[in-house]
N, C-alpha and C positions, 0 to 999 in steps of 0.2 A: 444489606447494608447496600446505600445506593453509591454510586461513583463520585467523586465531583472532578475528572478529568475525563476526556474523550476527545481520540486522537482519532479524526472524521476521515482522515484517505489523503493525499489521492492516489491510486490502486499504480502500483513499480514508480514511488515517487520516495520508498524506503521508510513505508512505514516499520516493517519487522524488524529490524534497526534498533528505529527510534524506542518500540517497544522493549527492547531489552537493554538499551542506555539506561530507557528512565526506570526500568525495576531490576538496575543496579542502584539504585538511588538510596540510601539507608533512610528519608524518609518517604521512600515512594513503592506502592507494592501493585504490579500492575496484574491483572487476571490471567488464571493458566493456560488459559483457551484464549490466543491474540484477538480469531476475528468471531465477535459472539454477535455479531451480526443482530442484534435486540430489536431494532426499529425499525427491519425492514422488514412491511407487512409480509412476504412471501418467503420470510424467511422463518425468525426465530419468535417476531412478535409474539405469538398465539402459546408460545410457552411459561409466559405470565409474569408480571414481577418478583412472585415469589425464586418462580429458576434463577430470571439478572441478578438481582438483591446473593444471591447462593452463589456467584463466580465472587465477589467480594468479601476478604474476610481478614480477618487481623487490624492493626492499632496502628497503620502507616497514618499520614496524613494527608499523604495524596492518592484514592486507586485511582485507576483507569484503564480504558483497552481500546483496543484499536481494529479498527472495522474499514476499510477502504470503499464498503459499500453503501455505506454514509455518504458520501458525496460522488453518485453516478444517475445525480438527476435527468428527462426522468421515466430512467428505465425506473428506478426505486424514487416512489413520491411519498410523498408526505414524514418524512424521514423526521424532521428538523422538529415537526411538530411535536410530534411522540415522545423526539425529545426531551424536546418542553416542558410536555405535561408533565413528569418524571424529572427530570434534573435541571431545572429551570436554571441552576447560581452553577454548572456545572463548569470548567474551564474548555475549552477546546481549542486541539491542535490540528493547523490544515501545510502537511507538508507536501510540497510543487516538485516541480521541477520542468527542465526545458518542455517545453510542450509535444515537441515534435517527438523528440528522444520514449517521453512516455508512452505516447499513443506507440512506437514502434516495440517498447519494454511489453505494452497492452498486448498484442499481438503475437509477441511468441509465449506471453503467459496462456493467456490458449488454444493455443497450436499443441501447447508440449502438453496441455491437460485435456486435449481432444474435442474441445468444445470450437474450433476452428478446422476446419477442414480449406476451404483455401486458402489460395495465398496470399501472400502480401497484398498484387496490384489488384488481385482482385477485389478483395474487401474493399481496399482504399480508392480506388479508380471515381467514383461517384460520390461524391459530400453529398444528395440528396436519396441516397439507400438508406434504408434503416443501418443496416449492420454498420455499415461507417458514418453514419453520422452516432453512436452511440460510443466510436471511438474518439470520436471527434467533440462530442456533449462531454464527455468523460474530462479533457484535456480544456475545457471550456472554465476554467477558472472561477471566473467572475459574476457566469450565472450560476456557479454552484457555491458560492459563499455569500451571491444575492438568499437564496432556501433560506438559510442560517438568519439571515439579518431580520427578515418578517419576526425573530423571535430571539434573539439574541442580541445582545451589544456589539458592537465591535470590540470593544474594549473584552469583552469573554477571547477573545479567536486571539489565537498568537499567529500566526503563518512564517513558516518559512522554508527554504528550499533545501532540493539533496547536497545539489551543488556547493551552500556555503555546509550544511553537515558533512562534505566531504574536503571542503578545501579548507572550513575552519572551526572544526571538531570545537573547542576548547571554548571562543565565541560563541555556537549558535546552542550549544548548551548550556552556560551560561544567563543567556537572552532566555532560552526556554526555564531555566530553573529558580529566576527571577519573576517572571510571568506565573510561575505558581506560587510563590512566593516561600520557596527550599533552601536548603543553604545553597549560595552559586560556587561555593570556590570546591565543590566535589567536583572531579570529571574521572569520571572509569576508563583508562590503559585502554583498551579491547577499543573503544570509539574515535581509534586513529584511523580506523579502517572501517567504512560502509560494505556488507558485505550485498555482492550482485548473487543475489537465490538463481538469479538466470542461468548462471554460466555455467552449473552442475546441474541443468537437468534432461531429462532424455525424453522425447515419446516414446512409451514403453510401448512394447509390444506383446504380443501372451505370454513367450517368455519370462522374459522384462516383469507378467504382473502377479505371472507365477511366481517366481526368485524370491520376489519382495512382496508379495500377497505375508498376510497379517495372521497366514497359516503359524501356531507357537512352531514346529520346527523347521517351515522353511525359515522364522526371525532366526532363530537358536544357530544353524546353516551359517546364516549371513554375516553372525557376530561373528564368528569362529573362519570362516574363511577371510574375511577382514582385517584378521590379527597375524594370519600365518602365510596367505597366497602371495608370491611374488609382484610387482607389481606391477609390471609388465602386465601377466598371468591378470591379473583383477581389471588393466583395460581392456584387455581381449575378452575378455565373459564379459564386458560394458559395454560392449560392440556388439555383440550379439546381442543383447534384450533390449536396443530399443535405437531410435534415430536421434540426431542432432540436429539441428538447422541454424546456419551459419546467422548474421543480424541480417539484416532486408541494406541495401543501396537504394536509397531512395532516387529516383532518377530527377531532375532537373526542373519535368514537367508534374514530377507527383507533386513536389517540396513544395513550391510553388501554388498548387491546390489548394493544399495542405494551410501555408502563410496567410491565405487568402482568407480560409474559412474563419481562421483565431483573431487575424488578427484586428479585430475591433473588439474583442471579447477581450484579449490580452494587453491592448493598451487603456482598459477601464480598467481591471484586475491591478495597472501600476500605478494610478489614479487613486484608486480606493487605499493600496499600501501602503502607496506611499516607498513602496521600492523597486529599483531600478530590473532587476535582472537581467542585467547587462549583458550577460551569455548568451540570453538566448540566443535561439535563431526564428524566432519569431517579436 
């Protein structure tokens, strides 16, 4: 079975929460594995169409998946073309947020996953640097969405913001449900709160990686202690397992550098979508 809904990103913009809320709708079935990354040639494209179709089962009106990697051009190119070759009639959802806030969360996501060793300021000091360019391009929403407009009509793409999902969840989900042509009176109570997964993350050291390994014995021990240990003790144990990093504070100069790098793109994105995104810093 092929999906008829794909959440194409953007990374660190609430795709996990949106995936979950949509899956609660009685007419929607989202993939059990959230990020299938199928249309990225360097990820799961080689697994083949049969593997991809096997991720969608049941009789729901809407079947969908969510992969933020689908809007990481030019790091991952050719995604819209591959997608259109398989699901040309699919409806797409692009969830975005303040582009500078997204960059900060993106950096923290990479740091916690040990994919980024440099400091935030080292990474973003030079917009011409390849590392910096990836963060900026992922927040260049007009650049990303226009890759899809070569293959999909704009009417097939619903653009929403994380800010609207947080501040007006019922209205925002209603907009999505109408876009999908399903019951827009449904409202999952859980959607009153958008989960911020970064707040609970930790950069694990060797002890943490061992204690939270997939070893069945360690997993059983973890479940048992989670139920029995006092909160203070659990916090102390957690502090020994790794490190947390506070959200970086941008200097005036760095913020201005990022604003200048993103300005023209975001102006075009506002014009294309007809949305003001008035609370954004760009």
